[in-house]
N, C-alpha and C positions, 0 to 999 in steps of 0.2 A: 364480264362487266361487272368493277369495282361499284361494292353501293358505296354512298357517302358515309362516312364517318369509320369505317373500315380499318382494320386494328395496323390493317400493311400499308393502308395511307398515312397514317400520324405517328409512324415510326419507323425511324432509320434502320434499316439492317448494317446488323456490323459493327452500330454504333456502342462504346459502353460509355452507360452511364451513371454518372460518379453519385447521383441519385436515383435508381430507378426505382424506386415509389413515386415516388414523389411524378414520373419522369412518364408513367404506367397512366397518376389521374388525371397529370395536365393530359397525355395525351385522350384521354377516356370524356371528357368532357369538352376538347374538343372535339370528335367524333359524334357522341351529344348534342354539340353543337352542330353541326355540319348535318346532323340526322331532322334536325329540329329544322331549322332554318330552308330546308327542301320541304318541309313542309307547308312552308308558309308561315310561317309563327314569327311573328314581328319581334325586333328587333327587346324590349320590355319584361314580353314575355318573357324567353328565352334566357336574359340576362338575370332577371330575380330569380329564376329554379337555377341558376350555373349560381348565383350566391348564395341563397340554402343550402347547396350541398355543400359549396366549399366551410360555413360556418360549420354544420353536421359533419364535417370531414374534423376541425379545428378544434369541436366540445370533444370529440370522443377519442381523438388523436390516434386513428385509429385509420387506417387503408381497407379498400372494399377486399 
């Protein structure tokens, strides 16, 4: 059974990404969003958390 947000559900195997780091961050955030939604969190809470992570990424200019 696949858990919400599992990496193999977010990334397509066999596809070469032009910007793999960006694709991985986006997949991680989509997975995290799915996990939060499965816990019943409100959209406003999830969106705020995602904005915070994206702002931090932009500030540090580093990938996790």
